[in-house]
mmCIF file of the N, C-alpha and C atoms, coordinates in Angstrom:
data_MODEL
# 
_entry.id   MODEL 
# 
loop_
_atom_site.group_PDB 
_atom_site.id 
_atom_site.type_symbol 
_atom_site.label_atom_id 
_atom_site.label_alt_id 
_atom_site.label_comp_id 
_atom_site.label_asym_id 
_atom_site.label_entity_id 
_atom_site.label_seq_id 
_atom_site.pdbx_PDB_ins_code 
_atom_site.Cartn_x 
_atom_site.Cartn_y 
_atom_site.Cartn_z 
_atom_site.occupancy 
_atom_site.B_iso_or_equiv 
_atom_site.pdbx_formal_charge 
_atom_site.auth_seq_id 
_atom_site.auth_comp_id 
_atom_site.auth_asym_id 
_atom_site.auth_atom_id 
_atom_site.pdbx_PDB_model_num 
ATOM 1   N N  . MET A 1 1  ? 10.903  9.484   -8.843  1.00 0.00 ? 1  MET A N  1 
ATOM 2   C CA . MET A 1 1  ? 10.029  8.533   -9.723  1.00 0.00 ? 1  MET A CA 1 
ATOM 3   C C  . MET A 1 1  ? 8.711   8.581   -10.174 1.00 0.00 ? 1  MET A C  1 
ATOM 4   N N  . ARG A 1 2  ? 8.314   8.201   -10.891 1.00 0.00 ? 2  ARG A N  1 
ATOM 5   C CA . ARG A 1 2  ? 7.030   8.682   -11.091 1.00 0.00 ? 2  ARG A CA 1 
ATOM 6   C C  . ARG A 1 2  ? 5.955   7.673   -11.085 1.00 0.00 ? 2  ARG A C  1 
ATOM 7   N N  . LEU A 1 3  ? 4.785   7.936   -11.213 1.00 0.00 ? 3  LEU A N  1 
ATOM 8   C CA . LEU A 1 3  ? 3.832   7.105   -10.434 1.00 0.00 ? 3  LEU A CA 1 
ATOM 9   C C  . LEU A 1 3  ? 3.741   5.606   -11.758 1.00 0.00 ? 3  LEU A C  1 
ATOM 10  N N  . SER A 1 4  ? 3.746   5.945   -12.784 1.00 0.00 ? 4  SER A N  1 
ATOM 11  C CA . SER A 1 4  ? 3.936   4.985   -13.913 1.00 0.00 ? 4  SER A CA 1 
ATOM 12  C C  . SER A 1 4  ? 5.471   3.826   -13.632 1.00 0.00 ? 4  SER A C  1 
ATOM 13  N N  . GLU A 1 5  ? 6.141   4.137   -12.795 1.00 0.00 ? 5  GLU A N  1 
ATOM 14  C CA . GLU A 1 5  ? 7.461   3.424   -12.246 1.00 0.00 ? 5  GLU A CA 1 
ATOM 15  C C  . GLU A 1 5  ? 6.840   2.743   -11.256 1.00 0.00 ? 5  GLU A C  1 
ATOM 16  N N  . LEU A 1 6  ? 5.947   2.988   -10.154 1.00 0.00 ? 6  LEU A N  1 
ATOM 17  C CA . LEU A 1 6  ? 6.060   2.759   -8.934  1.00 0.00 ? 6  LEU A CA 1 
ATOM 18  C C  . LEU A 1 6  ? 4.404   1.386   -9.359  1.00 0.00 ? 6  LEU A C  1 
ATOM 19  N N  . SER A 1 7  ? 3.813   1.449   -10.686 1.00 0.00 ? 7  SER A N  1 
ATOM 20  C CA . SER A 1 7  ? 2.532   0.604   -10.789 1.00 0.00 ? 7  SER A CA 1 
ATOM 21  C C  . SER A 1 7  ? 2.985   -0.582  -10.959 1.00 0.00 ? 7  SER A C  1 
ATOM 22  N N  . GLY A 1 8  ? 1.992   -1.761  -10.279 1.00 0.00 ? 8  GLY A N  1 
ATOM 23  C CA . GLY A 1 8  ? 2.410   -3.337  -10.817 1.00 0.00 ? 8  GLY A CA 1 
ATOM 24  C C  . GLY A 1 8  ? 3.580   -3.720  -9.723  1.00 0.00 ? 8  GLY A C  1 
ATOM 25  N N  . LYS A 1 9  ? 3.939   -3.023  -8.776  1.00 0.00 ? 9  LYS A N  1 
ATOM 26  C CA . LYS A 1 9  ? 5.181   -3.176  -7.813  1.00 0.00 ? 9  LYS A CA 1 
ATOM 27  C C  . LYS A 1 9  ? 4.727   -4.176  -6.763  1.00 0.00 ? 9  LYS A C  1 
ATOM 28  N N  . GLU A 1 10 ? 4.327   -5.134  -5.879  1.00 0.00 ? 10 GLU A N  1 
ATOM 29  C CA . GLU A 1 10 ? 4.306   -5.562  -4.718  1.00 0.00 ? 10 GLU A CA 1 
ATOM 30  C C  . GLU A 1 10 ? 4.641   -4.775  -3.512  1.00 0.00 ? 10 GLU A C  1 
ATOM 31  N N  . ILE A 1 11 ? 3.232   -5.029  -2.711  1.00 0.00 ? 11 ILE A N  1 
ATOM 32  C CA . ILE A 1 11 ? 3.766   -4.030  -1.567  1.00 0.00 ? 11 ILE A CA 1 
ATOM 33  C C  . ILE A 1 11 ? 3.158   -5.128  -0.571  1.00 0.00 ? 11 ILE A C  1 
ATOM 34  N N  . VAL A 1 12 ? 4.913   -5.206  0.368   1.00 0.00 ? 12 VAL A N  1 
ATOM 35  C CA . VAL A 1 12 ? 5.092   -6.101  1.225   1.00 0.00 ? 12 VAL A CA 1 
ATOM 36  C C  . VAL A 1 12 ? 5.234   -5.957  2.619   1.00 0.00 ? 12 VAL A C  1 
ATOM 37  N N  . ASP A 1 13 ? 4.606   -5.694  3.726   1.00 0.00 ? 13 ASP A N  1 
ATOM 38  C CA . ASP A 1 13 ? 5.210   -6.021  5.158   1.00 0.00 ? 13 ASP A CA 1 
ATOM 39  C C  . ASP A 1 13 ? 6.146   -6.515  5.466   1.00 0.00 ? 13 ASP A C  1 
ATOM 40  N N  . ALA A 1 14 ? 7.292   -5.516  6.014   1.00 0.00 ? 14 ALA A N  1 
ATOM 41  C CA . ALA A 1 14 ? 8.809   -6.308  6.599   1.00 0.00 ? 14 ALA A CA 1 
ATOM 42  C C  . ALA A 1 14 ? 8.336   -6.967  7.905   1.00 0.00 ? 14 ALA A C  1 
ATOM 43  N N  . LYS A 1 15 ? 7.180   -6.661  8.840   1.00 0.00 ? 15 LYS A N  1 
ATOM 44  C CA . LYS A 1 15 ? 7.660   -7.167  9.903   1.00 0.00 ? 15 LYS A CA 1 
ATOM 45  C C  . LYS A 1 15 ? 6.284   -8.421  9.697   1.00 0.00 ? 15 LYS A C  1 
ATOM 46  N N  . LYS A 1 16 ? 5.648   -8.622  9.610   1.00 0.00 ? 16 LYS A N  1 
ATOM 47  C CA . LYS A 1 16 ? 4.543   -9.497  8.994   1.00 0.00 ? 16 LYS A CA 1 
ATOM 48  C C  . LYS A 1 16 ? 5.195   -10.631 8.014   1.00 0.00 ? 16 LYS A C  1 
ATOM 49  N N  . ALA A 1 17 ? 5.845   -10.130 6.880   1.00 0.00 ? 17 ALA A N  1 
ATOM 50  C CA . ALA A 1 17 ? 6.498   -10.687 5.722   1.00 0.00 ? 17 ALA A CA 1 
ATOM 51  C C  . ALA A 1 17 ? 5.419   -11.564 4.738   1.00 0.00 ? 17 ALA A C  1 
ATOM 52  N N  . GLU A 1 18 ? 4.411   -10.565 5.179   1.00 0.00 ? 18 GLU A N  1 
ATOM 53  C CA . GLU A 1 18 ? 2.935   -10.893 4.213   1.00 0.00 ? 18 GLU A CA 1 
ATOM 54  C C  . GLU A 1 18 ? 2.884   -9.908  3.222   1.00 0.00 ? 18 GLU A C  1 
ATOM 55  N N  . ARG A 1 19 ? 2.018   -10.357 2.004   1.00 0.00 ? 19 ARG A N  1 
ATOM 56  C CA . ARG A 1 19 ? 2.216   -9.412  0.943   1.00 0.00 ? 19 ARG A CA 1 
ATOM 57  C C  . ARG A 1 19 ? 0.508   -8.658  0.842   1.00 0.00 ? 19 ARG A C  1 
ATOM 58  N N  . LEU A 1 20 ? 0.738   -7.433  0.367   1.00 0.00 ? 20 LEU A N  1 
ATOM 59  C CA . LEU A 1 20 ? -0.591  -6.324  1.046   1.00 0.00 ? 20 LEU A CA 1 
ATOM 60  C C  . LEU A 1 20 ? -1.415  -6.720  -0.155  1.00 0.00 ? 20 LEU A C  1 
ATOM 61  N N  . GLY A 1 21 ? -0.396  -6.723  -1.233  1.00 0.00 ? 21 GLY A N  1 
ATOM 62  C CA . GLY A 1 21 ? -1.450  -6.177  -2.436  1.00 0.00 ? 21 GLY A CA 1 
ATOM 63  C C  . GLY A 1 21 ? -0.411  -5.427  -3.268  1.00 0.00 ? 21 GLY A C  1 
ATOM 64  N N  . VAL A 1 22 ? -0.957  -5.110  -4.706  1.00 0.00 ? 22 VAL A N  1 
ATOM 65  C CA . VAL A 1 22 ? -0.278  -4.904  -5.854  1.00 0.00 ? 22 VAL A CA 1 
ATOM 66  C C  . VAL A 1 22 ? -0.494  -3.332  -6.058  1.00 0.00 ? 22 VAL A C  1 
ATOM 67  N N  . LEU A 1 23 ? 0.664   -2.455  -6.449  1.00 0.00 ? 23 LEU A N  1 
ATOM 68  C CA . LEU A 1 23 ? 0.302   -1.071  -6.512  1.00 0.00 ? 23 LEU A CA 1 
ATOM 69  C C  . LEU A 1 23 ? -0.993  -0.974  -7.453  1.00 0.00 ? 23 LEU A C  1 
ATOM 70  N N  . GLY A 1 24 ? -0.907  -1.525  -8.332  1.00 0.00 ? 24 GLY A N  1 
ATOM 71  C CA . GLY A 1 24 ? -2.116  -0.852  -9.359  1.00 0.00 ? 24 GLY A CA 1 
ATOM 72  C C  . GLY A 1 24 ? -3.005  -1.184  -9.060  1.00 0.00 ? 24 GLY A C  1 
ATOM 73  N N  . GLN A 1 25 ? -3.214  -1.942  -7.755  1.00 0.00 ? 25 GLN A N  1 
ATOM 74  C CA . GLN A 1 25 ? -5.142  -2.481  -7.254  1.00 0.00 ? 25 GLN A CA 1 
ATOM 75  C C  . GLN A 1 25 ? -4.947  -1.542  -6.193  1.00 0.00 ? 25 GLN A C  1 
ATOM 76  N N  . THR A 1 26 ? -3.876  -0.365  -5.936  1.00 0.00 ? 26 THR A N  1 
ATOM 77  C CA . THR A 1 26 ? -3.921  0.721   -5.049  1.00 0.00 ? 26 THR A CA 1 
ATOM 78  C C  . THR A 1 26 ? -4.615  2.026   -4.961  1.00 0.00 ? 26 THR A C  1 
ATOM 79  N N  . ASP A 1 27 ? -4.917  2.925   -4.287  1.00 0.00 ? 27 ASP A N  1 
ATOM 80  C CA . ASP A 1 27 ? -4.712  4.271   -4.426  1.00 0.00 ? 27 ASP A CA 1 
ATOM 81  C C  . ASP A 1 27 ? -4.260  5.203   -3.708  1.00 0.00 ? 27 ASP A C  1 
ATOM 82  N N  . LEU A 1 28 ? -3.694  6.563   -4.154  1.00 0.00 ? 28 LEU A N  1 
ATOM 83  C CA . LEU A 1 28 ? -2.862  7.009   -3.548  1.00 0.00 ? 28 LEU A CA 1 
ATOM 84  C C  . LEU A 1 28 ? -3.564  8.272   -2.791  1.00 0.00 ? 28 LEU A C  1 
ATOM 85  N N  . GLU A 1 29 ? -3.166  8.548   -1.405  1.00 0.00 ? 29 GLU A N  1 
ATOM 86  C CA . GLU A 1 29 ? -3.927  9.881   -0.704  1.00 0.00 ? 29 GLU A CA 1 
ATOM 87  C C  . GLU A 1 29 ? -2.879  10.606  -1.302  1.00 0.00 ? 29 GLU A C  1 
ATOM 88  N N  . ILE A 1 30 ? -3.276  11.952  -2.040  1.00 0.00 ? 30 ILE A N  1 
ATOM 89  C CA . ILE A 1 30 ? -2.276  12.931  -2.244  1.00 0.00 ? 30 ILE A CA 1 
ATOM 90  C C  . ILE A 1 30 ? -2.523  14.186  -1.781  1.00 0.00 ? 30 ILE A C  1 
ATOM 91  N N  . ASN A 1 31 ? -1.693  14.815  -1.000  1.00 0.00 ? 31 ASN A N  1 
ATOM 92  C CA . ASN A 1 31 ? -1.996  16.199  -0.767  1.00 0.00 ? 31 ASN A CA 1 
ATOM 93  C C  . ASN A 1 31 ? -2.092  17.093  -1.589  1.00 0.00 ? 31 ASN A C  1 
ATOM 94  N N  . ASP A 1 32 ? -3.544  17.691  -1.462  1.00 0.00 ? 32 ASP A N  1 
ATOM 95  C CA . ASP A 1 32 ? -3.791  18.680  -3.173  1.00 0.00 ? 32 ASP A CA 1 
ATOM 96  C C  . ASP A 1 32 ? -3.050  19.846  -2.926  1.00 0.00 ? 32 ASP A C  1 
ATOM 97  N N  . LYS A 1 33 ? -1.871  20.474  -2.081  1.00 0.00 ? 33 LYS A N  1 
ATOM 98  C CA . LYS A 1 33 ? -1.601  21.615  -1.521  1.00 0.00 ? 33 LYS A CA 1 
ATOM 99  C C  . LYS A 1 33 ? 0.117   21.461  -2.323  1.00 0.00 ? 33 LYS A C  1 
ATOM 100 N N  . THR A 1 34 ? 0.447   20.032  -1.713  1.00 0.00 ? 34 THR A N  1 
ATOM 101 C CA . THR A 1 34 ? 1.589   20.081  -1.911  1.00 0.00 ? 34 THR A CA 1 
ATOM 102 C C  . THR A 1 34 ? 1.815   19.108  -3.031  1.00 0.00 ? 34 THR A C  1 
ATOM 103 N N  . GLY A 1 35 ? 0.899   18.395  -3.321  1.00 0.00 ? 35 GLY A N  1 
ATOM 104 C CA . GLY A 1 35 ? 1.143   17.203  -4.638  1.00 0.00 ? 35 GLY A CA 1 
ATOM 105 C C  . GLY A 1 35 ? 2.449   15.988  -4.384  1.00 0.00 ? 35 GLY A C  1 
ATOM 106 N N  . GLN A 1 36 ? 2.748   16.178  -2.933  1.00 0.00 ? 36 GLN A N  1 
ATOM 107 C CA . GLN A 1 36 ? 3.211   14.870  -2.281  1.00 0.00 ? 36 GLN A CA 1 
ATOM 108 C C  . GLN A 1 36 ? 2.132   13.123  -1.558  1.00 0.00 ? 36 GLN A C  1 
ATOM 109 N N  . ILE A 1 37 ? 2.716   12.171  -1.811  1.00 0.00 ? 37 ILE A N  1 
ATOM 110 C CA . ILE A 1 37 ? 1.997   12.103  -1.555  1.00 0.00 ? 37 ILE A CA 1 
ATOM 111 C C  . ILE A 1 37 ? 2.103   11.013  0.082   1.00 0.00 ? 37 ILE A C  1 
ATOM 112 N N  . GLN A 1 38 ? 0.914   10.988  0.558   1.00 0.00 ? 38 GLN A N  1 
ATOM 113 C CA . GLN A 1 38 ? 0.605   11.145  2.280   1.00 0.00 ? 38 GLN A CA 1 
ATOM 114 C C  . GLN A 1 38 ? 0.398   9.360   2.359   1.00 0.00 ? 38 GLN A C  1 
ATOM 115 N N  . ALA A 1 39 ? -0.221  8.864   1.757   1.00 0.00 ? 39 ALA A N  1 
ATOM 116 C CA . ALA A 1 39 ? -0.469  7.149   2.147   1.00 0.00 ? 39 ALA A CA 1 
ATOM 117 C C  . ALA A 1 39 ? -0.911  6.280   0.815   1.00 0.00 ? 39 ALA A C  1 
ATOM 118 N N  . LEU A 1 40 ? -0.509  5.255   1.063   1.00 0.00 ? 40 LEU A N  1 
ATOM 119 C CA . LEU A 1 40 ? -1.261  4.018   0.173   1.00 0.00 ? 40 LEU A CA 1 
ATOM 120 C C  . LEU A 1 40 ? -1.972  3.754   0.848   1.00 0.00 ? 40 LEU A C  1 
ATOM 121 N N  . LEU A 1 41 ? -3.143  3.623   -0.212  1.00 0.00 ? 41 LEU A N  1 
ATOM 122 C CA . LEU A 1 41 ? -4.871  3.308   0.194   1.00 0.00 ? 41 LEU A CA 1 
ATOM 123 C C  . LEU A 1 41 ? -4.837  1.926   -0.309  1.00 0.00 ? 41 LEU A C  1 
ATOM 124 N N  . ILE A 1 42 ? -4.509  0.674   0.306   1.00 0.00 ? 42 ILE A N  1 
ATOM 125 C CA . ILE A 1 42 ? -4.449  -1.046  -0.144  1.00 0.00 ? 42 ILE A CA 1 
ATOM 126 C C  . ILE A 1 42 ? -6.182  -1.653  0.184   1.00 0.00 ? 42 ILE A C  1 
ATOM 127 N N  . PRO A 1 43 ? -6.632  -1.991  -0.947  1.00 0.00 ? 43 PRO A N  1 
ATOM 128 C CA . PRO A 1 43 ? -7.909  -2.499  -0.896  1.00 0.00 ? 43 PRO A CA 1 
ATOM 129 C C  . PRO A 1 43 ? -7.390  -3.950  -0.056  1.00 0.00 ? 43 PRO A C  1 
ATOM 130 N N  . SER A 1 44 ? -8.317  -4.500  1.497   1.00 0.00 ? 44 SER A N  1 
ATOM 131 C CA . SER A 1 44 ? -7.909  -5.776  1.737   1.00 0.00 ? 44 SER A CA 1 
ATOM 132 C C  . SER A 1 44 ? -9.119  -6.676  1.274   1.00 0.00 ? 44 SER A C  1 
ATOM 133 N N  . LEU A 1 45 ? -9.496  -7.606  0.303   1.00 0.00 ? 45 LEU A N  1 
ATOM 134 C CA . LEU A 1 45 ? -10.477 -8.098  0.230   1.00 0.00 ? 45 LEU A CA 1 
ATOM 135 C C  . LEU A 1 45 ? -10.319 -9.600  0.103   1.00 0.00 ? 45 LEU A C  1 
ATOM 136 N N  . LYS A 1 46 ? -11.441 -10.197 0.007   1.00 0.00 ? 46 LYS A N  1 
ATOM 137 C CA . LYS A 1 46 ? -11.323 -11.541 0.552   1.00 0.00 ? 46 LYS A CA 1 
ATOM 138 C C  . LYS A 1 46 ? -12.225 -11.857 -0.138  1.00 0.00 ? 46 LYS A C  1 
ATOM 139 N N  . TRP A 1 47 ? -12.228 -12.958 -1.469  1.00 0.00 ? 47 TRP A N  1 
ATOM 140 C CA . TRP A 1 47 ? -13.305 -13.513 -2.123  1.00 0.00 ? 47 TRP A CA 1 
ATOM 141 C C  . TRP A 1 47 ? -13.950 -14.831 -1.917  1.00 0.00 ? 47 TRP A C  1 
ATOM 142 N N  . PHE A 1 48 ? -15.270 -14.661 -1.703  1.00 0.00 ? 48 PHE A N  1 
ATOM 143 C CA . PHE A 1 48 ? -16.137 -15.856 -1.166  1.00 0.00 ? 48 PHE A CA 1 
ATOM 144 C C  . PHE A 1 48 ? -17.105 -15.641 -2.315  1.00 0.00 ? 48 PHE A C  1 
ATOM 145 N N  . GLY A 1 49 ? -16.806 -16.846 -3.265  1.00 0.00 ? 49 GLY A N  1 
ATOM 146 C CA . GLY A 1 49 ? -17.934 -16.619 -4.531  1.00 0.00 ? 49 GLY A CA 1 
ATOM 147 C C  . GLY A 1 49 ? -17.258 -15.521 -5.339  1.00 0.00 ? 49 GLY A C  1 
ATOM 148 N N  . LEU A 1 50 ? -18.480 -14.897 -5.649  1.00 0.00 ? 50 LEU A N  1 
ATOM 149 C CA . LEU A 1 50 ? -18.644 -13.440 -6.556  1.00 0.00 ? 50 LEU A CA 1 
ATOM 150 C C  . LEU A 1 50 ? -18.251 -12.489 -5.504  1.00 0.00 ? 50 LEU A C  1 
ATOM 151 N N  . ARG A 1 51 ? -18.516 -12.480 -4.466  1.00 0.00 ? 51 ARG A N  1 
ATOM 152 C CA . ARG A 1 51 ? -18.710 -11.239 -3.723  1.00 0.00 ? 51 ARG A CA 1 
ATOM 153 C C  . ARG A 1 51 ? -17.222 -10.934 -2.682  1.00 0.00 ? 51 ARG A C  1 
ATOM 154 N N  . LYS A 1 52 ? -17.059 -10.025 -2.957  1.00 0.00 ? 52 LYS A N  1 
ATOM 155 C CA . LYS A 1 52 ? -16.010 -9.094  -1.842  1.00 0.00 ? 52 LYS A CA 1 
ATOM 156 C C  . LYS A 1 52 ? -16.474 -8.956  -0.860  1.00 0.00 ? 52 LYS A C  1 
ATOM 157 N N  . GLN A 1 53 ? -15.262 -8.852  0.010   1.00 0.00 ? 53 GLN A N  1 
ATOM 158 C CA . GLN A 1 53 ? -15.843 -7.836  1.501   1.00 0.00 ? 53 GLN A CA 1 
ATOM 159 C C  . GLN A 1 53 ? -14.444 -8.122  2.342   1.00 0.00 ? 53 GLN A C  1 
ATOM 160 N N  . GLY A 1 54 ? -14.593 -6.479  3.105   1.00 0.00 ? 54 GLY A N  1 
ATOM 161 C CA . GLY A 1 54 ? -13.425 -5.967  3.455   1.00 0.00 ? 54 GLY A CA 1 
ATOM 162 C C  . GLY A 1 54 ? -13.709 -4.672  3.605   1.00 0.00 ? 54 GLY A C  1 
ATOM 163 N N  . GLY A 1 55 ? -12.677 -3.999  3.572   1.00 0.00 ? 55 GLY A N  1 
ATOM 164 C CA . GLY A 1 55 ? -12.496 -2.572  3.831   1.00 0.00 ? 55 GLY A CA 1 
ATOM 165 C C  . GLY A 1 55 ? -10.698 -1.902  2.757   1.00 0.00 ? 55 GLY A C  1 
ATOM 166 N N  . GLU A 1 56 ? -10.060 -1.370  3.592   1.00 0.00 ? 56 GLU A N  1 
ATOM 167 C CA . GLU A 1 56 ? -8.738  -1.232  3.048   1.00 0.00 ? 56 GLU A CA 1 
ATOM 168 C C  . GLU A 1 56 ? -7.965  -0.698  4.079   1.00 0.00 ? 56 GLU A C  1 
ATOM 169 N N  . VAL A 1 57 ? -6.651  -1.049  3.714   1.00 0.00 ? 57 VAL A N  1 
ATOM 170 C CA . VAL A 1 57 ? -5.925  -0.402  5.096   1.00 0.00 ? 57 VAL A CA 1 
ATOM 171 C C  . VAL A 1 57 ? -4.592  0.932   4.177   1.00 0.00 ? 57 VAL A C  1 
ATOM 172 N N  . ARG A 1 58 ? -4.772  1.759   5.387   1.00 0.00 ? 58 ARG A N  1 
ATOM 173 C CA . ARG A 1 58 ? -3.761  3.200   5.046   1.00 0.00 ? 58 ARG A CA 1 
ATOM 174 C C  . ARG A 1 58 ? -2.544  2.993   5.660   1.00 0.00 ? 58 ARG A C  1 
ATOM 175 N N  . VAL A 1 59 ? -1.618  3.359   4.672   1.00 0.00 ? 59 VAL A N  1 
ATOM 176 C CA . VAL A 1 59 ? -0.220  3.536   4.800   1.00 0.00 ? 59 VAL A CA 1 
ATOM 177 C C  . VAL A 1 59 ? 0.235   4.218   4.630   1.00 0.00 ? 59 VAL A C  1 
ATOM 178 N N  . PRO A 1 60 ? 0.702   5.301   5.604   1.00 0.00 ? 60 PRO A N  1 
ATOM 179 C CA . PRO A 1 60 ? 1.513   6.629   5.796   1.00 0.00 ? 60 PRO A CA 1 
ATOM 180 C C  . PRO A 1 60 ? 2.638   6.270   4.860   1.00 0.00 ? 60 PRO A C  1 
ATOM 181 N N  . TRP A 1 61 ? 3.205   7.718   4.203   1.00 0.00 ? 61 TRP A N  1 
ATOM 182 C CA . TRP A 1 61 ? 4.216   7.248   3.054   1.00 0.00 ? 61 TRP A CA 1 
ATOM 183 C C  . TRP A 1 61 ? 5.527   7.502   4.004   1.00 0.00 ? 61 TRP A C  1 
ATOM 184 N N  . LYS A 1 62 ? 5.043   7.718   5.168   1.00 0.00 ? 62 LYS A N  1 
ATOM 185 C CA . LYS A 1 62 ? 6.586   7.764   6.132   1.00 0.00 ? 62 LYS A CA 1 
ATOM 186 C C  . LYS A 1 62 ? 7.020   6.238   6.585   1.00 0.00 ? 62 LYS A C  1 
ATOM 187 N N  . HIS A 1 63 ? 5.975   5.343   6.619   1.00 0.00 ? 63 HIS A N  1 
ATOM 188 C CA . HIS A 1 63 ? 6.646   3.591   6.497   1.00 0.00 ? 63 HIS A CA 1 
ATOM 189 C C  . HIS A 1 63 ? 6.629   2.902   5.215   1.00 0.00 ? 63 HIS A C  1 
ATOM 190 N N  . VAL A 1 64 ? 6.935   3.745   4.245   1.00 0.00 ? 64 VAL A N  1 
ATOM 191 C CA . VAL A 1 64 ? 7.462   3.006   2.963   1.00 0.00 ? 64 VAL A CA 1 
ATOM 192 C C  . VAL A 1 64 ? 9.225   2.920   3.306   1.00 0.00 ? 64 VAL A C  1 
ATOM 193 N N  . LYS A 1 65 ? 9.630   1.729   3.405   1.00 0.00 ? 65 LYS A N  1 
ATOM 194 C CA . LYS A 1 65 ? 11.018  1.538   3.494   1.00 0.00 ? 65 LYS A CA 1 
ATOM 195 C C  . LYS A 1 65 ? 11.848  1.689   2.361   1.00 0.00 ? 65 LYS A C  1 
ATOM 196 N N  . LYS A 1 66 ? 11.527  0.908   1.608   1.00 0.00 ? 66 LYS A N  1 
ATOM 197 C CA . LYS A 1 66 ? 12.276  0.762   0.699   1.00 0.00 ? 66 LYS A CA 1 
ATOM 198 C C  . LYS A 1 66 ? 11.644  0.683   -0.958  1.00 0.00 ? 66 LYS A C  1 
ATOM 199 N N  . ILE A 1 67 ? 12.177  0.896   -2.147  1.00 0.00 ? 67 ILE A N  1 
ATOM 200 C CA . ILE A 1 67 ? 11.218  0.853   -3.387  1.00 0.00 ? 67 ILE A CA 1 
ATOM 201 C C  . ILE A 1 67 ? 11.925  0.381   -3.905  1.00 0.00 ? 67 ILE A C  1 
ATOM 202 N N  . GLY A 1 68 ? 11.989  -0.845  -4.343  1.00 0.00 ? 68 GLY A N  1 
ATOM 203 C CA . GLY A 1 68 ? 13.111  -2.118  -5.265  1.00 0.00 ? 68 GLY A CA 1 
ATOM 204 C C  . GLY A 1 68 ? 12.518  -2.051  -6.788  1.00 0.00 ? 68 GLY A C  1 
ATOM 205 N N  . THR A 1 69 ? 12.742  -2.702  -7.684  1.00 0.00 ? 69 THR A N  1 
ATOM 206 C CA . THR A 1 69 ? 12.607  -3.405  -9.192  1.00 0.00 ? 69 THR A CA 1 
ATOM 207 C C  . THR A 1 69 ? 10.781  -3.634  -8.879  1.00 0.00 ? 69 THR A C  1 
ATOM 208 N N  . ASP A 1 70 ? 10.908  -4.806  -7.923  1.00 0.00 ? 70 ASP A N  1 
ATOM 209 C CA . ASP A 1 70 ? 9.663   -5.690  -7.904  1.00 0.00 ? 70 ASP A CA 1 
ATOM 210 C C  . ASP A 1 70 ? 8.826   -5.427  -6.867  1.00 0.00 ? 70 ASP A C  1 
ATOM 211 N N  . MET A 1 71 ? 9.101   -5.018  -5.477  1.00 0.00 ? 71 MET A N  1 
ATOM 212 C CA . MET A 1 71 ? 8.229   -4.538  -4.521  1.00 0.00 ? 71 MET A CA 1 
ATOM 213 C C  . MET A 1 71 ? 8.707   -3.069  -3.807  1.00 0.00 ? 71 MET A C  1 
ATOM 214 N N  . ILE A 1 72 ? 7.754   -3.195  -2.699  1.00 0.00 ? 72 ILE A N  1 
ATOM 215 C CA . ILE A 1 72 ? 7.596   -2.105  -1.983  1.00 0.00 ? 72 ILE A CA 1 
ATOM 216 C C  . ILE A 1 72 ? 7.858   -2.423  -0.445  1.00 0.00 ? 72 ILE A C  1 
ATOM 217 N N  . ILE A 1 73 ? 8.695   -2.461  0.414   1.00 0.00 ? 73 ILE A N  1 
ATOM 218 C CA . ILE A 1 73 ? 8.872   -2.603  1.278   1.00 0.00 ? 73 ILE A CA 1 
ATOM 219 C C  . ILE A 1 73 ? 8.202   -1.810  2.330   1.00 0.00 ? 73 ILE A C  1 
ATOM 220 N N  . ILE A 1 74 ? 7.310   -1.858  3.135   1.00 0.00 ? 74 ILE A N  1 
ATOM 221 C CA . ILE A 1 74 ? 6.534   -1.001  4.270   1.00 0.00 ? 74 ILE A CA 1 
ATOM 222 C C  . ILE A 1 74 ? 6.768   -1.670  5.277   1.00 0.00 ? 74 ILE A C  1 
ATOM 223 N N  . ASP A 1 75 ? 6.859   -0.803  6.671   1.00 0.00 ? 75 ASP A N  1 
ATOM 224 C CA . ASP A 1 75 ? 7.187   -1.303  7.903   1.00 0.00 ? 75 ASP A CA 1 
ATOM 225 C C  . ASP A 1 75 ? 6.495   -0.295  8.908   1.00 0.00 ? 75 ASP A C  1 
ATOM 226 N N  . ILE A 1 76 ? 4.906   -0.899  9.427   1.00 0.00 ? 76 ILE A N  1 
ATOM 227 C CA . ILE A 1 76 ? 4.284   -0.078  9.821   1.00 0.00 ? 76 ILE A CA 1 
ATOM 228 C C  . ILE A 1 76 ? 4.260   -0.724  11.638  1.00 0.00 ? 76 ILE A C  1 
ATOM 229 N N  . GLU A 1 77 ? 4.359   0.405   12.590  1.00 0.00 ? 77 GLU A N  1 
ATOM 230 C CA . GLU A 1 77 ? 4.286   -0.076  14.119  1.00 0.00 ? 77 GLU A CA 1 
ATOM 231 C C  . GLU A 1 77 ? 2.948   -0.724  14.405  1.00 0.00 ? 77 GLU A C  1 
ATOM 232 N N  . GLU A 1 78 ? 3.135   -1.820  15.169  1.00 0.00 ? 78 GLU A N  1 
ATOM 233 C CA . GLU A 1 78 ? 2.207   -2.305  15.872  1.00 0.00 ? 78 GLU A CA 1 
ATOM 234 C C  . GLU A 1 78 ? 0.662   -1.873  16.191  1.00 0.00 ? 78 GLU A C  1 
ATOM 235 N N  . GLU A 1 79 ? 1.095   -0.393  16.866  1.00 0.00 ? 79 GLU A N  1 
ATOM 236 C CA . GLU A 1 79 ? -0.327  0.658   17.396  1.00 0.00 ? 79 GLU A CA 1 
ATOM 237 C C  . GLU A 1 79 ? -0.728  1.030   16.376  1.00 0.00 ? 79 GLU A C  1 
ATOM 238 N N  . GLU A 1 80 ? -0.717  1.056   15.630  1.00 0.00 ? 80 GLU A N  1 
ATOM 239 C CA . GLU A 1 80 ? -0.899  1.978   14.112  1.00 0.00 ? 80 GLU A CA 1 
ATOM 240 C C  . GLU A 1 80 ? -1.728  1.144   13.311  1.00 0.00 ? 80 GLU A C  1 
ATOM 241 N N  . GLU A 1 81 ? -2.054  -0.221  13.453  1.00 0.00 ? 81 GLU A N  1 
ATOM 242 C CA . GLU A 1 81 ? -2.417  -1.192  12.610  1.00 0.00 ? 81 GLU A CA 1 
ATOM 243 C C  . GLU A 1 81 ? -4.207  -1.113  12.944  1.00 0.00 ? 81 GLU A C  1 
ATOM 244 N N  . ASN A 1 82 ? -3.928  -1.103  14.414  1.00 0.00 ? 82 ASN A N  1 
ATOM 245 C CA . ASN A 1 82 ? -5.740  -0.898  14.602  1.00 0.00 ? 82 ASN A CA 1 
ATOM 246 C C  . ASN A 1 82 ? -6.456  0.437   14.594  1.00 0.00 ? 82 ASN A C  1 
# 
């Protein structure tokens, strides 16, 4: 699968049933030696007027469970979220 095919897909947490973001708004952490994707870095932004607040959520690639036509389903263990 090419990166262009992943772009625009919604990222959904299966356990919380919540939308985390859209892949076009995320960064990928890539191993510089192997070229494999190690994690998705999803900005967790909250808008208050014109100011953005928040950090980012790092989702290790091993937690990506399914990539469909419209979304990417992830499953993160509770202890890894903190």
